[in-house]
C-alpha positions as CSV (number, residue, x, y, z in Angstrom):
1,M,33.5,-36.6,-33.8
2,P,36.7,-35.3,-35.4
3,R,37.9,-32.0,-33.9
4,T,37.9,-30.3,-37.3
5,L,35.7,-30.8,-40.3
6,L,36.5,-29.5,-43.8
7,Y,33.8,-27.9,-45.9
8,D,33.5,-26.9,-49.5
9,N,32.3,-23.3,-50.1
10,L,28.7,-24.2,-50.6
11,K,25.9,-21.9,-49.4
12,S,24.8,-24.4,-46.6
13,A,28.3,-23.8,-45.1
14,V,29.6,-20.4,-46.3
15,L,27.3,-17.5,-47.0
16,E,30.0,-15.1,-48.1
17,R,33.8,-15.1,-48.3
18,Q,36.5,-12.6,-49.1
19,G,39.9,-14.3,-48.8
20,Q,40.1,-15.4,-45.2
21,A,37.2,-13.3,-44.1
22,I,34.4,-15.9,-43.9
23,R,30.7,-15.5,-43.0
24,F,29.4,-18.9,-42.0
25,N,25.8,-20.1,-42.3
26,P,24.4,-19.6,-38.8
27,V,22.7,-23.0,-39.0
28,L,26.1,-24.7,-39.6
29,L,27.6,-22.8,-36.6
30,G,24.8,-24.0,-34.4
31,F,25.3,-27.6,-35.5
32,A,29.1,-27.3,-35.0
33,G,28.7,-25.7,-31.6
34,H,26.4,-28.5,-30.5
35,H,29.0,-31.1,-31.4
36,R,32.0,-29.0,-30.3
37,Y,34.0,-29.2,-33.6
38,E,35.6,-26.6,-35.7
39,P,34.2,-26.0,-39.2
40,R,36.9,-25.1,-41.7
41,P,36.3,-24.2,-45.3
42,V,38.9,-25.3,-47.8
43,A,40.5,-22.7,-50.2
44,V,38.5,-21.8,-53.2
45,A,39.2,-23.9,-56.3
46,R,41.5,-26.3,-54.3
47,G,39.9,-29.7,-54.8
48,N,43.1,-31.4,-53.5
49,E,42.4,-30.0,-50.0
50,K,39.1,-31.9,-49.6
51,G,40.6,-35.4,-49.5
52,R,39.0,-38.3,-51.3
53,V,35.4,-37.6,-50.3
54,E,34.0,-38.4,-53.8
55,R,35.8,-41.8,-53.8
56,A,33.8,-42.7,-50.6
57,I,30.6,-41.6,-52.2
58,R,31.3,-43.8,-55.2
59,Y,32.1,-46.8,-52.9
60,I,28.7,-46.4,-51.1
61,R,26.9,-46.1,-54.5
62,D,28.5,-49.2,-56.0
63,N,28.7,-51.4,-52.9
64,F,25.5,-50.5,-50.9
65,F,22.9,-49.1,-53.2
66,A,23.6,-51.1,-56.4
67,G,20.8,-53.8,-56.7
68,R,19.4,-53.1,-53.3
69,T,15.6,-53.0,-52.5
70,F,13.8,-51.5,-49.5
71,T,10.3,-50.8,-48.4
72,D,10.6,-47.4,-46.8
73,L,13.2,-45.0,-45.3
74,N,13.3,-46.9,-42.0
75,D,14.0,-50.1,-43.8
76,L,16.8,-48.4,-45.8
77,N,18.4,-47.0,-42.7
78,A,18.3,-50.3,-40.9
79,Q,20.0,-52.0,-43.9
80,A,22.6,-49.2,-44.0
81,E,23.4,-49.7,-40.3
82,V,24.0,-53.4,-40.8
83,W,26.1,-52.8,-43.9
84,M,28.2,-50.0,-42.2
85,T,29.0,-52.1,-39.1
86,G,29.6,-55.3,-41.2
87,P,31.0,-55.4,-44.8
88,A,32.0,-51.7,-44.9
89,A,33.9,-51.9,-41.6
90,D,35.7,-55.2,-42.6
91,R,37.1,-53.9,-45.9
92,R,40.8,-52.9,-46.2
93,C,41.6,-49.3,-45.1
94,P,42.6,-47.2,-48.2
95,E,45.3,-45.5,-46.2
96,D,46.9,-48.6,-44.7
97,T,46.0,-51.9,-46.4
98,T,47.4,-53.9,-43.5
99,L,44.4,-52.8,-41.4
100,T,40.7,-53.1,-41.8
101,V,38.5,-50.0,-41.5
102,R,37.3,-51.4,-38.2
103,E,40.8,-51.7,-36.9
104,A,41.9,-48.3,-38.1
105,F,38.8,-46.7,-36.5
106,A,39.6,-48.4,-33.1
107,L,43.1,-46.8,-33.2
108,E,41.7,-43.4,-34.0
109,T,38.9,-43.4,-31.5
110,K,41.0,-42.1,-28.6
111,H,41.7,-38.9,-30.7
112,L,38.0,-38.2,-31.4
113,L,35.4,-36.2,-29.5
114,A,32.5,-38.0,-27.8
115,L,29.1,-37.3,-29.3
116,P,26.8,-35.1,-27.1
117,E,24.2,-36.9,-25.0
118,T,21.3,-35.1,-26.6
119,P,20.9,-35.3,-30.4
120,Y,20.8,-32.1,-32.5
121,P,17.3,-31.0,-33.3
122,T,16.8,-31.5,-37.0
123,D,13.0,-31.0,-37.4
124,E,12.0,-28.7,-40.1
125,Q,10.0,-25.6,-39.0
126,V,7.8,-23.7,-41.4
127,A,5.3,-20.9,-40.8
128,V,2.0,-21.7,-42.7
129,K,-1.1,-19.7,-43.4
130,V,-4.3,-21.6,-42.8
131,G,-7.0,-20.3,-45.2
132,K,-10.8,-20.7,-44.9
133,T,-10.6,-24.4,-44.8
134,P,-9.1,-26.1,-41.7
135,Y,-6.0,-27.5,-43.4
136,A,-2.3,-26.5,-43.2
137,R,-0.4,-27.0,-46.5
138,F,3.1,-28.5,-46.0
139,D,5.3,-30.2,-48.6
140,L,2.5,-30.3,-51.2
141,N,0.1,-32.1,-48.8
142,D,-2.8,-30.7,-46.6
143,Y,-2.9,-31.6,-42.9
144,S,-6.1,-31.0,-40.9
145,V,-6.3,-28.6,-37.9
146,P,-9.2,-27.9,-35.5
147,H,-11.7,-25.7,-37.3
148,G,-11.3,-22.9,-34.8
149,Y,-7.9,-22.1,-36.2
150,V,-8.7,-21.1,-39.7
151,Q,-7.4,-17.8,-41.1
152,R,-4.3,-18.0,-38.8
153,T,-0.6,-18.4,-39.2
154,L,0.6,-21.6,-37.5
155,T,3.9,-23.4,-37.3
156,V,4.6,-26.8,-38.8
157,V,7.3,-28.8,-37.2
158,S,8.2,-31.9,-39.2
159,S,10.5,-34.9,-38.8
160,L,10.8,-37.8,-41.2
161,Q,8.1,-39.6,-39.3
162,E,5.5,-37.1,-38.2
163,V,4.1,-33.6,-38.8
164,R,3.2,-31.5,-35.8
165,I,1.1,-28.3,-36.1
166,L,1.6,-25.7,-33.4
167,N,-0.1,-22.5,-32.3
168,G,2.8,-20.9,-30.3
169,Q,3.8,-23.7,-27.9
170,E,0.4,-25.5,-28.1
171,V,0.4,-28.6,-30.2
172,L,-2.9,-28.6,-32.2
173,A,-2.4,-31.7,-34.3
174,T,0.1,-34.6,-34.9
175,H,0.0,-36.4,-38.2
176,P,2.1,-39.2,-39.8
177,R,4.2,-37.5,-42.5
178,S,3.4,-38.2,-46.1
179,F,5.9,-38.0,-48.9
180,D,3.1,-38.2,-51.6
181,R,1.6,-35.2,-53.2
182,G,-1.9,-33.7,-53.1
183,L,-3.2,-35.7,-50.2
184,Q,-5.4,-34.6,-47.4
185,I,-4.2,-36.2,-44.1
186,E,-7.0,-35.8,-41.6
187,I,-7.8,-36.5,-37.9
188,P,-11.4,-37.7,-37.8
189,A,-12.2,-35.6,-34.7
190,H,-11.3,-32.5,-36.7
191,I,-13.8,-33.3,-39.4
192,E,-16.6,-34.4,-37.0
193,A,-16.2,-31.1,-35.1
194,L,-16.4,-29.1,-38.3
195,L,-19.5,-30.9,-39.5
196,E,-21.2,-30.4,-36.1
197,Q,-20.3,-26.7,-36.2
198,K,-21.8,-26.3,-39.7
199,H,-24.9,-28.2,-38.7
200,Q,-25.5,-25.9,-35.7
201,A,-24.8,-22.8,-37.8
202,S,-27.4,-24.0,-40.3
203,Q,-30.0,-24.6,-37.5
204,H,-29.3,-21.1,-36.1
205,R,-29.8,-19.5,-39.5
206,G,-33.1,-21.3,-40.0
207,T,-34.3,-20.4,-36.5
208,D,-33.4,-16.7,-37.1
209,R,-35.2,-16.6,-40.4
210,L,-38.3,-18.1,-38.8
211,A,-38.2,-15.7,-35.9
212,Q,-38.1,-12.7,-38.3
213,A,-40.9,-14.0,-40.6
214,A,-43.2,-15.4,-37.8
215,P,-42.3,-14.2,-34.3
216,Q,-44.7,-16.6,-32.7
217,S,-42.6,-19.5,-34.1
218,R,-40.4,-19.1,-31.0
219,D,-43.4,-19.8,-28.7
220,L,-44.1,-22.9,-30.9
221,L,-40.6,-24.2,-30.6
222,I,-40.5,-23.6,-26.8
223,Q,-43.7,-25.6,-26.3
224,A,-42.5,-28.3,-28.7
225,A,-39.3,-28.6,-26.7
226,D,-41.3,-29.0,-23.4
227,R,-43.1,-31.9,-25.1
228,G,-39.7,-33.5,-26.2
229,E,-40.3,-32.9,-29.9
230,P,-37.3,-32.8,-32.3
231,L,-36.7,-29.1,-32.8
232,S,-34.5,-29.4,-35.9
233,R,-37.2,-31.4,-37.8
234,I,-39.9,-28.9,-36.7
235,T,-37.7,-26.0,-37.9
236,V,-37.2,-27.5,-41.3
237,A,-40.9,-28.2,-41.7
238,L,-41.9,-24.6,-40.7
239,L,-39.3,-23.2,-43.1
240,R,-40.9,-25.3,-45.9
241,L,-44.3,-23.9,-45.0
242,L,-42.8,-20.4,-45.0
243,D,-41.6,-20.9,-48.5
244,R,-44.9,-22.2,-49.7
245,Y,-47.4,-20.0,-47.9
246,G,-45.5,-16.8,-47.0
247,A,-44.8,-15.0,-43.8
248,T,-48.3,-13.6,-43.2
249,E,-50.1,-16.9,-43.6
250,L,-47.5,-18.8,-41.5
251,Q,-47.8,-16.4,-38.7
252,A,-51.6,-16.8,-38.7
253,G,-51.3,-20.6,-38.9
254,I,-48.9,-20.8,-36.0
255,K,-51.1,-18.5,-33.9
256,E,-54.1,-20.7,-34.4
257,A,-52.2,-23.9,-33.8
258,L,-50.9,-22.5,-30.5
259,Q,-54.5,-21.4,-29.5
260,R,-55.6,-25.1,-30.0
261,G,-52.7,-26.3,-27.9
262,V,-51.0,-28.3,-30.7
263,P,-47.4,-26.9,-31.2
264,H,-46.6,-29.0,-34.2
265,P,-46.0,-28.2,-37.9
266,N,-48.7,-30.7,-39.0
267,A,-51.3,-28.6,-37.1
268,V,-50.0,-25.4,-38.7
269,R,-50.2,-27.1,-42.2
270,L,-53.8,-28.1,-41.6
271,V,-54.7,-24.5,-40.6
272,L,-53.0,-23.1,-43.7
273,E,-54.8,-25.6,-46.0
274,R,-58.2,-24.8,-44.4
275,R,-57.6,-21.0,-44.8
276,R,-56.6,-21.6,-48.5
277,E,-59.7,-23.6,-49.2
278,D,-62.0,-21.1,-47.5
279,R,-60.7,-18.4,-49.9
280,D,-60.9,-20.8,-52.8
281,L,-57.2,-20.4,-53.7
282,P,-55.2,-22.9,-55.8
283,P,-52.6,-25.1,-54.0
284,P,-49.4,-23.1,-53.4
285,V,-46.4,-24.0,-55.5
286,E,-43.0,-23.9,-53.7
287,I,-40.5,-21.8,-55.6
288,I,-36.9,-22.1,-54.6
289,L,-35.2,-18.7,-55.0
290,P,-31.5,-17.9,-54.8
291,R,-30.3,-16.8,-51.4
292,H,-29.7,-13.2,-52.5
293,V,-33.3,-12.9,-53.7
294,Q,-34.6,-14.5,-50.4
295,D,-32.6,-12.0,-48.4
296,R,-34.4,-9.1,-50.2
297,D,-37.7,-10.5,-48.9
298,T,-36.6,-10.7,-45.3
299,P,-39.2,-8.9,-43.1
300,V,-37.9,-5.6,-41.7
301,Q,-39.2,-4.5,-38.3
302,A,-40.6,-1.0,-38.4
303,H,-39.2,1.4,-35.8
304,Q,-40.8,4.4,-34.2
305,L,-40.0,7.7,-35.9
306,D,-40.5,9.9,-32.7
307,T,-36.7,10.4,-32.5
308,Y,-36.6,12.1,-35.8
309,D,-39.5,14.4,-34.7
310,Q,-37.6,15.3,-31.6
311,I,-34.5,16.2,-33.7
312,T,-36.6,18.4,-36.0
313,E,-38.3,20.2,-33.0
314,A,-34.9,20.7,-31.3
315,G,-33.4,22.2,-34.5
316,H,-36.4,24.5,-35.2
317,D,-35.7,28.1,-34.6
318,P,-38.8,30.3,-34.2
319,D,-36.9,33.4,-35.0
């Protein structure tokens, strides 16, 4: 590294300047401190102080990039390394045409600072808000996170090769970085865990609805579990019978099926059909109602009103 580096007065180097009073960008100061060199801004509107930087950029554009093809960024960097240590180093030095750039660099090496042993951390860090879906949006792409971390603010740490998503110091996910747009980059385990969680939640909702409409359905499920029957299939079948026959009939059908020692929805269905035929009723037609309408018909357990009577008696004043 050179001991001093000249900078133009761009915002990535100089945040504010009043004459020789300069407020540097703190990121630049951290970078310079890591490499132990002095950052020095040139005077305002003094292009002659910057040297021939633009000429070097033009040389790279015309002699390296012109007509070159590459497959990805790693391939481009590998080609640049070969070109820099080969043809670019063997060209004549602009300051002394008797030397090549390689020879001039060898003479100047003893005046330069050694690079630090550890590279400067250049990963991008961004705080992201995870919404209702388990994805963190970064650079116009969505990266999956475990479903237990929705509705949280996480940290994305990104390099050119990978994207890491952190909760504090804990690494939740590591993805290959994508430079496309609008993609969903997923870890299969995240999606599988989410589907399993949704499936279990659906089962719990169905079981709770059954228990409220027909309390003895719990006894039926317990006996079915003892016999090794698939509980999820039985729950779905009982919910279908609930929608077709109603809560009162389902409770009666489950009760009779348990009395006969057959804890199975087929036995409940036979009881319900026999009760319907005995009353000479037409076959029930299943009507699928919206969820908000079904919630209105949820059975409500009646509570004792003795407490209200006690309050009334306590507040009664005989005078």
